[in-house]
N, CA and C atoms as an extended XYZ file, in Angstrom:
567
Properties=species:S:1:pos:R:3:atomname:S:1:resname:S:1:resid:I:1 pbc="F F F"
N        54.160       57.673      -23.041 N   UNK     1
C        54.016       56.464      -22.249 CA  UNK     1
C        53.251       56.796      -20.971 C   UNK     1
N        52.228       56.010      -20.672 N   UNK     2
C        51.452       56.181      -19.451 CA  UNK     2
C        51.908       55.144      -18.437 C   UNK     2
N        52.295       55.623      -17.267 N   UNK     3
C        52.747       54.724      -16.192 CA  UNK     3
C        51.825       54.926      -15.004 C   UNK     3
N        51.144       53.845      -14.631 N   UNK     4
C        50.225       53.892      -13.489 CA  UNK     4
C        50.726       52.948      -12.411 C   UNK     4
N        50.547       53.384      -11.172 N   UNK     5
C        50.919       52.562      -10.027 CA  UNK     5
C        49.647       52.260       -9.249 C   UNK     5
N        49.277       50.991       -9.166 N   UNK     6
C        48.176       50.569       -8.305 CA  UNK     6
C        48.828       50.270       -6.961 C   UNK     6
N        48.689       51.227       -6.044 N   UNK     7
C        49.520       51.235       -4.837 CA  UNK     7
C        48.808       50.686       -3.612 C   UNK     7
N        49.481       49.770       -2.930 N   UNK     8
C        49.044       49.308       -1.621 CA  UNK     8
C        47.889       48.339       -1.602 C   UNK     8
N        47.514       47.786       -2.759 N   UNK     9
C        46.420       46.824       -2.798 CA  UNK     9
C        46.898       45.414       -2.505 C   UNK     9
N        45.940       44.554       -2.170 N   UNK    10
C        46.272       43.141       -1.996 CA  UNK    10
C        46.286       42.506       -3.378 C   UNK    10
N        47.439       42.053       -3.809 N   UNK    11
C        47.627       41.503       -5.146 CA  UNK    11
C        47.506       39.983       -5.064 C   UNK    11
N        46.509       39.449       -5.767 N   UNK    12
C        46.265       38.001       -5.800 CA  UNK    12
C        46.415       37.509       -7.231 C   UNK    12
N        47.286       36.545       -7.434 N   UNK    13
C        47.433       35.911       -8.737 CA  UNK    13
C        47.790       34.443       -8.513 C   UNK    13
N        46.770       33.570       -8.493 N   UNK    14
C        47.029       32.149       -8.239 CA  UNK    14
C        48.013       31.527       -9.226 C   UNK    14
N        48.028       31.992      -10.468 N   UNK    15
C        48.937       31.401      -11.455 CA  UNK    15
C        50.401       31.661      -11.112 C   UNK    15
N        50.652       32.700      -10.321 N   UNK    16
C        52.013       33.039       -9.906 CA  UNK    16
C        52.249       32.744       -8.426 C   UNK    16
N        51.260       32.097       -7.786 N   UNK    17
C        51.324       31.831       -6.344 CA  UNK    17
C        51.605       33.123       -5.565 C   UNK    17
N        50.888       34.175       -5.964 N   UNK    18
C        51.132       35.509       -5.420 CA  UNK    18
C        49.952       35.956       -4.568 C   UNK    18
N        50.236       36.317       -3.333 N   UNK    19
C        49.251       36.888       -2.416 CA  UNK    19
C        50.018       37.838       -1.504 C   UNK    19
N        49.993       39.122       -1.867 N   UNK    20
C        50.774       40.094       -1.106 CA  UNK    20
C        50.152       41.482       -1.217 C   UNK    20
N        50.432       42.315       -0.249 N   UNK    21
C        50.093       43.726       -0.344 CA  UNK    21
C        51.274       44.390       -1.030 C   UNK    21
N        50.996       45.106       -2.112 N   UNK    22
C        52.096       45.701       -2.855 CA  UNK    22
C        51.639       46.725       -3.860 C   UNK    22
N        52.576       47.105       -4.727 N   UNK    23
C        52.329       48.068       -5.794 CA  UNK    23
C        52.458       47.344       -7.131 C   UNK    23
N        51.476       47.537       -7.991 N   UNK    24
C        51.492       46.947       -9.325 CA  UNK    24
C        51.771       48.069      -10.317 C   UNK    24
N        52.794       47.913      -11.135 N   UNK    25
C        53.173       48.931      -12.113 CA  UNK    25
C        52.612       48.543      -13.475 C   UNK    25
N        51.862       49.481      -14.089 N   UNK    26
C        51.264       49.270      -15.401 CA  UNK    26
C        51.757       50.374      -16.330 C   UNK    26
N        52.350       49.984      -17.452 N   UNK    27
C        52.806       50.954      -18.450 CA  UNK    27
C        52.130       50.652      -19.774 C   UNK    27
N        51.466       51.666      -20.318 N   UNK    28
C        50.757       51.533      -21.592 CA  UNK    28
C        49.836       50.316      -21.610 C   UNK    28
N        49.156       50.087      -20.490 N   UNK    29
C        48.181       49.011      -20.397 CA  UNK    29
C        48.742       47.634      -20.115 C   UNK    29
N        50.049       47.512      -19.959 N   UNK    30
C        50.662       46.209      -19.690 CA  UNK    30
C        51.319       46.201      -18.316 C   UNK    30
N        51.134       45.115      -17.585 N   UNK    31
C        51.758       44.983      -16.265 CA  UNK    31
C        53.265       44.859      -16.455 C   UNK    31
N        53.997       45.713      -15.762 N   UNK    32
C        55.457       45.723      -15.865 CA  UNK    32
C        56.144       45.157      -14.635 C   UNK    32
N        55.415       45.120      -13.512 N   UNK    33
C        56.062       44.574      -12.335 CA  UNK    33
C        55.218       44.677      -11.092 C   UNK    33
N        55.604       43.877      -10.099 N   UNK    34
C        54.982       43.878       -8.777 CA  UNK    34
C        56.093       44.167       -7.779 C   UNK    34
N        55.825       45.118       -6.879 N   UNK    35
C        56.849       45.565       -5.935 CA  UNK    35
C        56.251       45.659       -4.537 C   UNK    35
N        57.084       45.616       -3.506 N   UNK    36
C        56.574       45.817       -2.144 CA  UNK    36
C        55.849       47.165       -2.032 C   UNK    36
N        54.834       47.212       -1.194 N   UNK    37
C        54.022       48.428       -1.038 CA  UNK    37
C        54.894       49.621       -0.675 C   UNK    37
N        54.615       50.745       -1.347 N   UNK    38
C        55.287       51.997       -1.038 CA  UNK    38
C        56.658       52.173       -1.647 C   UNK    38
N        57.097       51.255       -2.482 N   UNK    39
C        58.454       51.361       -3.036 CA  UNK    39
C        58.497       52.000       -4.417 C   UNK    39
N        57.354       52.148       -5.085 N   UNK    40
C        57.327       52.759       -6.412 CA  UNK    40
C        56.659       54.121       -6.289 C   UNK    40
N        57.335       55.158       -6.766 N   UNK    41
C        56.797       56.512       -6.604 CA  UNK    41
C        56.636       57.260       -7.913 C   UNK    41
N        57.238       56.786       -8.995 N   UNK    42
C        57.157       57.495      -10.267 CA  UNK    42
C        55.993       56.968      -11.090 C   UNK    42
N        55.064       57.866      -11.411 N   UNK    43
C        53.905       57.513      -12.206 CA  UNK    43
C        52.635       58.024      -11.554 C   UNK    43
N        51.536       57.787      -12.234 N   UNK    44
C        50.216       58.189      -11.740 CA  UNK    44
C        49.791       57.181      -10.679 C   UNK    44
N        49.743       57.622       -9.433 N   UNK    45
C        49.491       56.698       -8.319 CA  UNK    45
C        47.995       56.620       -8.016 C   UNK    45
N        47.505       55.394       -7.929 N   UNK    46
C        46.115       55.123       -7.556 CA  UNK    46
C        46.144       54.385       -6.224 C   UNK    46
N        45.522       54.969       -5.209 N   UNK    47
C        45.506       54.368       -3.870 CA  UNK    47
C        44.581       53.158       -3.876 C   UNK    47
N        45.136       51.986       -3.705 N   UNK    48
C        44.359       50.744       -3.725 CA  UNK    48
C        44.336       50.057       -2.365 C   UNK    48
N        44.676       50.793       -1.314 N   UNK    49
C        44.636       50.191        0.023 CA  UNK    49
C        43.220       49.699        0.308 C   UNK    49
N        43.126       48.490        0.827 N   UNK    50
C        41.832       47.893        1.142 CA  UNK    50
C        41.143       47.257       -0.057 C   UNK    50
N        41.789       47.280       -1.221 N   UNK    51
C        41.202       46.714       -2.431 CA  UNK    51
C        41.989       45.487       -2.882 C   UNK    51
N        41.328       44.646       -3.678 N   UNK    52
C        41.979       43.479       -4.277 CA  UNK    52
C        42.396       43.812       -5.701 C   UNK    52
N        43.568       43.381       -6.081 N   UNK    53
C        44.043       43.490       -7.459 CA  UNK    53
C        44.232       42.055       -7.946 C   UNK    53
N        43.443       41.662       -8.929 N   UNK    54
C        43.464       40.279       -9.410 CA  UNK    54
C        43.518       40.253      -10.935 C   UNK    54
N        43.872       39.114      -11.503 N   UNK    55
C        43.661       38.953      -12.948 CA  UNK    55
C        42.159       39.060      -13.219 C   UNK    55
N        41.791       39.309      -14.457 N   UNK    56
C        40.378       39.392      -14.798 CA  UNK    56
C        39.633       38.133      -14.406 C   UNK    56
N        38.436       38.311      -13.867 N   UNK    57
C        37.612       37.179      -13.444 CA  UNK    57
C        36.798       36.658      -14.625 C   UNK    57
N        36.372       35.403      -14.529 N   UNK    58
C        35.544       34.781      -15.561 CA  UNK    58
C        34.285       34.246      -14.899 C   UNK    58
N        33.125       34.679      -15.379 N   UNK    59
C        31.845       34.175      -14.878 CA  UNK    59
C        31.402       33.058      -15.817 C   UNK    59
N        31.271       31.849      -15.291 N   UNK    60
C        30.967       30.705      -16.158 CA  UNK    60
C        29.470       30.423      -16.298 C   UNK    60
N        28.616       31.325      -15.803 N   UNK    61
C        27.172       31.095      -15.934 CA  UNK    61
C        26.445       32.437      -15.937 C   UNK    61
N        26.319       33.029      -17.121 N   UNK    62
C        25.565       34.282      -17.230 CA  UNK    62
C        24.407       34.099      -18.197 C   UNK    62
N        23.440       34.977      -18.058 N   UNK    63
C        22.255       34.968      -18.914 CA  UNK    63
C        22.235       36.276      -19.693 C   UNK    63
N        22.851       36.290      -20.862 N   UNK    64
C        22.869       37.503      -21.680 CA  UNK    64
C        21.574       37.684      -22.458 C   UNK    64
N        20.832       36.616      -22.690 N   UNK    65
C        19.481       36.615      -23.271 CA  UNK    65
C        19.388       37.052      -24.724 C   UNK    65
N        20.513       37.314      -25.356 N   UNK    66
C        20.496       37.705      -26.759 CA  UNK    66
C        21.000       36.533      -27.584 C   UNK    66
N        20.244       36.133      -28.616 N   UNK    67
C        19.094       36.774      -29.232 CA  UNK    67
C        17.762       36.393      -28.572 C   UNK    67
N        16.787       37.254      -28.790 N   UNK    68
C        15.410       36.937      -28.456 CA  UNK    68
C        14.813       37.571      -27.234 C   UNK    68
N        15.589       37.772      -26.187 N   UNK    69
C        15.040       38.334      -24.954 CA  UNK    69
C        15.807       39.584      -24.541 C   UNK    69
N        16.124       40.429      -25.514 N   UNK    70
C        16.930       41.616      -25.247 CA  UNK    70
C        16.274       42.571      -24.266 C   UNK    70
N        14.970       42.477      -24.087 N   UNK    71
C        14.305       43.348      -23.119 CA  UNK    71
C        14.713       42.985      -21.685 C   UNK    71
N        15.268       41.783      -21.490 N   UNK    72
C        15.750       41.372      -20.169 CA  UNK    72
C        17.223       41.730      -19.990 C   UNK    72
N        18.016       41.472      -21.019 N   UNK    73
C        19.472       41.696      -20.992 CA  UNK    73
C        19.958       41.517      -22.415 C   UNK    73
N        21.093       42.090      -22.743 N   UNK    74
C        21.702       41.820      -24.037 CA  UNK    74
C        23.215       41.773      -23.883 C   UNK    74
N        23.880       41.475      -24.953 N   UNK    75
C        25.333       41.309      -24.891 CA  UNK    75
C        26.016       42.601      -24.477 C   UNK    75
N        25.558       43.721      -25.007 N   UNK    76
C        26.200       44.998      -24.671 CA  UNK    76
C        26.060       45.331      -23.189 C   UNK    76
N        24.837       45.290      -22.659 N   UNK    77
C        24.639       45.676      -21.253 CA  UNK    77
C        25.189       44.625      -20.299 C   UNK    77
N        25.051       43.354      -20.658 N   UNK    78
C        25.547       42.291      -19.785 CA  UNK    78
C        27.056       42.293      -19.656 C   UNK    78
N        27.752       42.505      -20.775 N   UNK    79
C        29.215       42.529      -20.697 CA  UNK    79
C        29.719       43.823      -20.070 C   UNK    79
N        28.977       44.901      -20.243 N   UNK    80
C        29.369       46.158      -19.582 CA  UNK    80
C        29.270       45.995      -18.065 C   UNK    80
N        28.203       45.362      -17.598 N   UNK    81
C        28.048       45.107      -16.160 CA  UNK    81
C        29.140       44.164      -15.666 C   UNK    81
N        29.443       43.153      -16.460 N   UNK    82
C        30.501       42.212      -16.078 CA  UNK    82
C        31.832       42.937      -15.928 C   UNK    82
N        32.181       43.753      -16.915 N   UNK    83
C        33.457       44.479      -16.873 CA  UNK    83
C        33.518       45.424      -15.678 C   UNK    83
N        32.399       46.056      -15.359 N   UNK    84
C        32.371       46.965      -14.204 CA  UNK    84
C        32.640       46.214      -12.908 C   UNK    84
N        32.323       44.930      -12.882 N   UNK    85
C        32.553       44.117      -11.694 CA  UNK    85
C        33.870       43.361      -11.705 C   UNK    85
N        34.724       43.616      -12.686 N   UNK    86
C        36.029       42.969      -12.732 CA  UNK    86
C        36.079       41.695      -13.556 C   UNK    86
N        35.007       41.403      -14.271 N   UNK    87
C        34.965       40.197      -15.097 CA  UNK    87
C        35.394       40.546      -16.518 C   UNK    87
N        36.434       39.901      -16.990 N   UNK    88
C        36.927       40.153      -18.339 CA  UNK    88
C        36.378       39.152      -19.346 C   UNK    88
N        35.685       38.124      -18.861 N   UNK    89
C        35.093       37.121      -19.742 CA  UNK    89
C        33.866       36.521      -19.074 C   UNK    89
N        32.885       36.159      -19.911 N   UNK    90
C        31.667       35.510      -19.423 CA  UNK    90
C        31.320       34.352      -20.349 C   UNK    90
N        30.704       33.333      -19.786 N   UNK    91
C        30.188       32.200      -20.551 CA  UNK    91
C        28.668       32.300      -20.512 C   UNK    91
N        28.048       32.491      -21.681 N   UNK    92
C        26.603       32.744      -21.706 CA  UNK    92
C        25.819       31.457      -21.950 C   UNK    92
N        24.784       31.298      -21.144 N   UNK    93
C        23.931       30.118      -21.213 CA  UNK    93
C        23.027       30.184      -22.450 C   UNK    93
N        22.506       29.036      -22.887 N   UNK    94
C        21.747       28.983      -24.136 CA  UNK    94
C        20.263       29.329      -24.005 C   UNK    94
N        19.871       29.993      -22.911 N   UNK    95
C        18.449       30.310      -22.723 CA  UNK    95
C        18.081       31.579      -23.492 C   UNK    95
N        18.139       31.447      -24.807 N   UNK    96
C        17.842       32.531      -25.733 CA  UNK    96
C        16.749       32.049      -26.680 C   UNK    96
N        16.316       32.918      -27.580 N   UNK    97
C        15.308       32.529      -28.560 CA  UNK    97
C        15.756       33.005      -29.931 C   UNK    97
N        16.230       32.151      -30.807 N   UNK    98
C        16.327       30.711      -30.611 CA  UNK    98
C        17.433       30.365      -29.619 C   UNK    98
N        17.339       29.166      -29.065 N   UNK    99
C        18.386       28.730      -28.140 CA  UNK    99
C        19.687       28.555      -28.923 C   UNK    99
N        20.781       28.526      -28.204 N   UNK   100
C        22.090       28.388      -28.849 CA  UNK   100
C        22.283       26.908      -29.180 C   UNK   100
N        21.613       26.466      -30.242 N   UNK   101
C        21.667       25.050      -30.604 CA  UNK   101
C        22.108       24.808      -32.043 C   UNK   101
N        22.557       25.864      -32.718 N   UNK   102
C        23.090       25.721      -34.076 CA  UNK   102
C        24.387       26.526      -34.192 C   UNK   102
N        25.255       26.121      -35.107 N   UNK   103
C        26.476       26.900      -35.326 CA  UNK   103
C        26.184       28.354      -35.705 C   UNK   103
N        25.099       28.586      -36.443 N   UNK   104
C        24.765       29.952      -36.857 CA  UNK   104
C        24.507       30.852      -35.652 C   UNK   104
N        23.819       30.347      -34.645 N   UNK   105
C        23.549       31.161      -33.452 CA  UNK   105
C        24.836       31.378      -32.661 C   UNK   105
N        25.684       30.364      -32.576 N   UNK   106
C        26.981       30.538      -31.902 CA  UNK   106
C        27.757       31.660      -32.579 C   UNK   106
N        27.838       31.617      -33.910 N   UNK   107
C        28.576       32.650      -34.651 CA  UNK   107
C        27.939       34.025      -34.474 C   UNK   107
N        26.607       34.083      -34.466 N   UNK   108
C        25.902       35.355      -34.271 CA  UNK   108
C        26.295       35.982      -32.933 C   UNK   108
N        26.328       35.183      -31.893 N   UNK   109
C        26.689       35.688      -30.563 CA  UNK   109
C        28.140       36.163      -30.548 C   UNK   109
N        29.033       35.388      -31.126 N   UNK   110
C        30.447       35.778      -31.154 CA  UNK   110
C        30.657       37.070      -31.944 C   UNK   110
N        29.969       37.202      -33.073 N   UNK   111
C        30.088       38.424      -33.881 CA  UNK   111
C        29.530       39.628      -33.139 C   UNK   111
N        28.386       39.465      -32.508 N   UNK   112
C        27.771       40.572      -31.756 CA  UNK   112
C        28.671       40.969      -30.584 C   UNK   112
N        29.236       39.993      -29.907 N   UNK   113
C        30.130       40.286      -28.784 CA  UNK   113
C        31.365       41.037      -29.256 C   UNK   113
N        31.867       40.691      -30.421 N   UNK   114
C        33.026       41.392      -30.985 CA  UNK   114
C        32.675       42.857      -31.266 C   UNK   114
N        31.433       43.112      -31.690 N   UNK   115
C        31.001       44.470      -32.031 CA  UNK   115
C        30.748       45.337      -30.807 C   UNK   115
N        30.066       44.795      -29.793 N   UNK   116
C        29.587       45.645      -28.687 CA  UNK   116
C        30.029       45.190      -27.303 C   UNK   116
N        30.738       44.083      -27.208 N   UNK   117
C        31.074       43.530      -25.899 CA  UNK   117
C        32.161       44.302      -25.176 C   UNK   117
N        32.000       44.416      -23.870 N   UNK   118
C        33.017       45.016      -23.004 CA  UNK   118
C        33.838       43.940      -22.304 C   UNK   118
N        33.469       42.692      -22.499 N   UNK   119
C        34.192       41.530      -21.968 CA  UNK   119
C        34.108       40.438      -23.032 C   UNK   119
N        35.038       39.497      -22.987 N   UNK   120
C        34.976       38.378      -23.934 CA  UNK   120
C        33.741       37.526      -23.626 C   UNK   120
N        33.124       37.004      -24.664 N   UNK   121
C        31.931       36.167      -24.514 CA  UNK   121
C        32.232       34.786      -25.082 C   UNK   121
N        31.969       33.777      -24.254 N   UNK   122
C        32.145       32.386      -24.650 CA  UNK   122
C        30.775       31.707      -24.595 C   UNK   122
N        30.203       31.352      -25.750 N   UNK   123
C        28.876       30.733      -25.755 CA  UNK   123
C        28.886       29.300      -25.213 C   UNK   123
N        27.878       29.002      -24.424 N   UNK   124
C        27.586       27.635      -23.997 CA  UNK   124
C        26.384       27.195      -24.820 C   UNK   124
N        26.533       26.135      -25.583 N   UNK   125
C        25.479       25.693      -26.486 CA  UNK   125
C        24.534       24.715      -25.792 C   UNK   125
N        23.346       24.579      -26.375 N   UNK   126
C        22.316       23.696      -25.819 CA  UNK   126
C        22.650       22.230      -26.091 C   UNK   126
N        22.454       21.397      -25.082 N   UNK   127
C        22.641       19.957      -25.243 CA  UNK   127
C        21.598       19.388      -26.195 C   UNK   127
N        20.352       19.853      -26.046 N   UNK   128
C        19.281       19.350      -26.906 CA  UNK   128
C        18.682       20.500      -27.708 C   UNK   128
N        18.127       20.171      -28.831 N   UNK   129
C        17.534       21.186      -29.703 CA  UNK   129
C        16.400       21.903      -28.979 C   UNK   129
N        16.469       23.212      -29.031 N   UNK   130
C        15.506       24.098      -28.355 CA  UNK   130
C        15.440       23.833      -26.859 C   UNK   130
N        16.437       23.169      -26.320 N   UNK   131
C        16.484       22.793      -24.902 CA  UNK   131
C        15.225       22.032      -24.495 C   UNK   131
N        14.707       21.219      -25.422 N   UNK   132
C        13.479       20.465      -25.178 CA  UNK   132
C        13.734       19.149      -24.460 C   UNK   132
N        14.990       18.732      -24.368 N   UNK   133
C        15.317       17.552      -23.587 CA  UNK   133
C        15.279       16.234      -24.314 C   UNK   133
N        15.046       16.252      -25.636 N   UNK   134
C        14.943       14.967      -26.313 CA  UNK   134
C        15.970       14.773      -27.425 C   UNK   134
N        16.003       15.600      -28.433 N   UNK   135
C        16.899       15.405      -29.577 CA  UNK   135
C        18.207       16.166      -29.352 C   UNK   135
N        19.330       15.451      -29.367 N   UNK   136
C        20.625       16.083      -29.114 CA  UNK   136
C        20.991       17.079      -30.206 C   UNK   136
N        21.623       18.154      -29.796 N   UNK   137
C        22.185       19.120      -30.741 CA  UNK   137
C        23.437       18.517      -31.367 C   UNK   137
N        23.918       19.141      -32.428 N   UNK   138
C        25.130       18.683      -33.122 CA  UNK   138
C        26.353       19.219      -32.383 C   UNK   138
N        26.820       18.484      -31.399 N   UNK   139
C        27.856       18.952      -30.478 CA  UNK   139
C        29.169       19.262      -31.195 C   UNK   139
N        29.594       18.423      -32.112 N   UNK   140
C        30.855       18.675      -32.824 CA  UNK   140
C        30.780       19.970      -33.622 C   UNK   140
N        29.656       20.203      -34.288 N   UNK   141
C        29.493       21.426      -35.077 CA  UNK   141
C        29.439       22.659      -34.181 C   UNK   141
N        28.802       22.535      -33.024 N   UNK   142
C        28.728       23.661      -32.091 CA  UNK   142
C        30.115       24.011      -31.565 C   UNK   142
N        30.896       22.983      -31.266 N   UNK   143
C        32.267       23.225      -30.809 CA  UNK   143
C        33.075       23.906      -31.907 C   UNK   143
N        32.965       23.417      -33.132 N   UNK   144
C        33.714       23.997      -34.250 CA  UNK   144
C        33.339       25.461      -34.476 C   UNK   144
N        32.097       25.818      -34.181 N   UNK   145
C        31.641       27.201      -34.358 CA  UNK   145
C        32.114       28.121      -33.240 C   UNK   145
N        32.552       27.533      -32.103 N   UNK   146
C        33.066       28.366      -31.020 CA  UNK   146
C        32.425       28.165      -29.668 C   UNK   146
N        31.490       27.224      -29.543 N   UNK   147
C        30.907       26.943      -28.224 CA  UNK   147
C        31.981       26.339      -27.323 C   UNK   147
N        31.961       26.708      -26.039 N   UNK   148
C        32.995       26.235      -25.108 CA  UNK   148
C        32.494       25.150      -24.165 C   UNK   148
N        31.186       24.989      -24.075 N   UNK   149
C        30.593       23.983      -23.189 CA  UNK   149
C        29.180       23.707      -23.682 C   UNK   149
N        28.530       22.746      -23.041 N   UNK   150
C        27.190       22.311      -23.427 CA  UNK   150
C        26.309       22.296      -22.185 C   UNK   150
N        25.051       22.771      -22.338 N   UNK   151
C        24.112       22.775      -21.215 CA  UNK   151
C        22.702       23.025      -21.724 C   UNK   151
N        21.725       22.480      -21.036 N   UNK   152
C        20.341       22.889      -21.270 CA  UNK   152
C        19.905       23.854      -20.178 C   UNK   152
N        20.869       24.484      -19.536 N   UNK   153
C        20.676       25.490      -18.501 CA  UNK   153
C        19.758       24.940      -17.414 C   UNK   153
N        18.661       25.595      -17.138 N   UNK   154
C        17.799       25.225      -16.010 CA  UNK   154
C        16.802       24.122      -16.353 C   UNK   154
N        16.945       23.522      -17.532 N   UNK   155
C        16.012       22.479      -17.949 CA  UNK   155
C        16.694       21.118      -17.825 C   UNK   155
N        16.459       20.408      -16.727 N   UNK   156
C        17.123       19.119      -16.535 CA  UNK   156
C        16.636       18.081      -17.545 C   UNK   156
N        17.558       17.280      -18.031 N   UNK   157
C        17.226       16.204      -18.970 CA  UNK   157
C        16.536       15.096      -18.180 C   UNK   157
N        15.337       14.709      -18.608 N   UNK   158
C        14.556       13.723      -17.869 CA  UNK   158
C        14.738       12.299      -18.385 C   UNK   158
N        15.274       12.161      -19.576 N   UNK   159
C        15.479       10.831      -20.157 CA  UNK   159
C        16.930       10.407      -19.926 C   UNK   159
N        17.115        9.326      -19.182 N   UNK   160
C        18.464        8.857      -18.865 CA  UNK   160
C        19.252        8.496      -20.124 C   UNK   160
N        18.587        7.937      -21.126 N   UNK   161
C        19.273        7.573      -22.370 CA  UNK   161
C        19.779        8.823      -23.098 C   UNK   161
N        18.970        9.863      -23.142 N   UNK   162
C        19.406       11.119      -23.768 CA  UNK   162
C        20.600       11.696      -23.017 C   UNK   162
N        20.541       11.671      -21.701 N   UNK   163
C        21.650       12.198      -20.902 CA  UNK   163
C        22.911       11.361      -21.109 C   UNK   163
N        22.767       10.045      -21.128 N   UNK   164
C        23.928        9.183      -21.342 CA  UNK   164
C        24.576        9.474      -22.690 C   UNK   164
N        23.761        9.562      -23.743 N   UNK   165
C        24.299        9.860      -25.073 CA  UNK   165
C        24.946       11.243      -25.095 C   UNK   165
N        24.320       12.197      -24.442 N   UNK   166
C        24.892       13.542      -24.371 CA  UNK   166
C        26.244       13.549      -23.681 C   UNK   166
N        26.355       12.802      -22.582 N   UNK   167
C        27.640       12.726      -21.876 CA  UNK   167
C        28.700       12.058      -22.749 C   UNK   167
N        28.301       11.001      -23.467 N   UNK   168
C        29.259       10.322      -24.346 CA  UNK   168
C        29.760       11.248      -25.448 C   UNK   168
N        28.833       11.970      -26.085 N   UNK   169
C        29.236       12.881      -27.157 CA  UNK   169
C        30.100       14.016      -26.620 C   UNK   169
N        29.731       14.569      -25.490 N   UNK   170
C        30.544       15.644      -24.904 CA  UNK   170
C        31.946       15.136      -24.597 C   UNK   170
N        32.044       13.941      -24.061 N   UNK   171
C        33.350       13.351      -23.769 CA  UNK   171
C        34.149       13.133      -25.052 C   UNK   171
N        33.483       12.613      -26.062 N   UNK   172
C        34.140       12.334      -27.341 CA  UNK   172
C        34.733       13.599      -27.959 C   UNK   172
N        34.041       14.735      -27.798 N   UNK   173
C        34.485       15.976      -28.428 CA  UNK   173
C        35.177       16.926      -27.455 C   UNK   173
N        35.455       16.442      -26.245 N   UNK   174
C        36.184       17.263      -25.282 CA  UNK   174
C        35.402       18.467      -24.791 C   UNK   174
N        34.099       18.328      -24.676 N   UNK   175
C        33.247       19.435      -24.232 CA  UNK   175
C        32.789       19.210      -22.794 C   UNK   175
N        32.803       20.266      -22.017 N   UNK   176
C        32.259       20.229      -20.659 CA  UNK   176
C        30.740       20.219      -20.763 C   UNK   176
N        30.094       19.373      -19.966 N   UNK   177
C        28.635       19.326      -19.898 CA  UNK   177
C        28.206       19.869      -18.547 C   UNK   177
N        27.400       20.917      -18.569 N   UNK   178
C        26.889       21.537      -17.343 CA  UNK   178
C        25.395       21.245      -17.280 C   UNK   178
N        24.935       20.700      -16.149 N   UNK   179
C        23.532       20.317      -16.077 CA  UNK   179
C        22.959       20.521      -14.690 C   UNK   179
N        21.658       20.753      -14.644 N   UNK   180
C        20.920       20.733      -13.382 CA  UNK   180
C        20.495       19.282      -13.184 C   UNK   180
N        21.043       18.619      -12.203 N   UNK   181
C        20.695       17.221      -11.948 CA  UNK   181
C        19.436       17.178      -11.098 C   UNK   181
N        18.333       17.002      -11.767 N   UNK   182
C        17.043       17.044      -11.078 CA  UNK   182
C        16.081       16.087      -11.769 C   UNK   182
N        15.569       15.150      -11.022 N   UNK   183
C        14.552       14.238      -11.527 CA  UNK   183
C        13.203       14.841      -11.154 C   UNK   183
N        12.513       15.378      -12.139 N   UNK   184
C        11.267       16.089      -11.852 CA  UNK   184
C        10.157       15.175      -11.349 C   UNK   184
N        10.293       13.854      -11.527 N   UNK   185
C         9.292       12.957      -10.945 CA  UNK   185
C         9.430       12.923       -9.425 C   UNK   185
N        10.605       13.283       -8.918 N   UNK   186
C        10.824       13.317       -7.467 CA  UNK   186
C        10.572       14.696       -6.868 C   UNK   186
N        10.666       15.737       -7.693 N   UNK   187
C        10.546       17.098       -7.164 CA  UNK   187
C         9.197       17.741       -7.440 C   UNK   187
N         8.349       17.081       -8.224 N   UNK   188
C         7.034       17.655       -8.539 CA  UNK   188
C         6.177       17.731       -7.283 C   UNK   188
N         5.447       18.849       -7.137 N   UNK   189
C         4.577       19.181       -6.023 CA  UNK   189
C         3.968       18.065       -5.339 C   UNK   189
């Protein structure tokens, strides 16, 4: 049995309404208890004074770029960087090639993340096919495949009717819609 003491760190856990300087006891990878600072002495002690101890963080907007743009980033390197920064889960945007606009691509990302990921990966699927802004993706099918939200990432939808229909479908299927609200007729040079 491995017993580690994260000693003297500021322990933050909003779900437990916890904000205190203390010692966190971990046995065999599982949290066993939180105690006042300096009260636990048995185990491998790690000095955490001046550090934060939190539940794993979740980044809801990352660009893993896989498939298609692996020369920029991929699931393995992106999740490794996330884990090094304390993020145990990431939500990846659909700015890939092909974009995350079919159930097959959602499944591909989930399978690849299972193979090489250092953090959990939650795909965000494209609102429109190829993120072109006109034809809606199959939102129900994307959700069934494992997408957790819908977005065309940095490509704002310019047609109000397309956006309205997208919002209705997302609402109908319980999907969060993330969008850049930008009317390019107002922002063009």
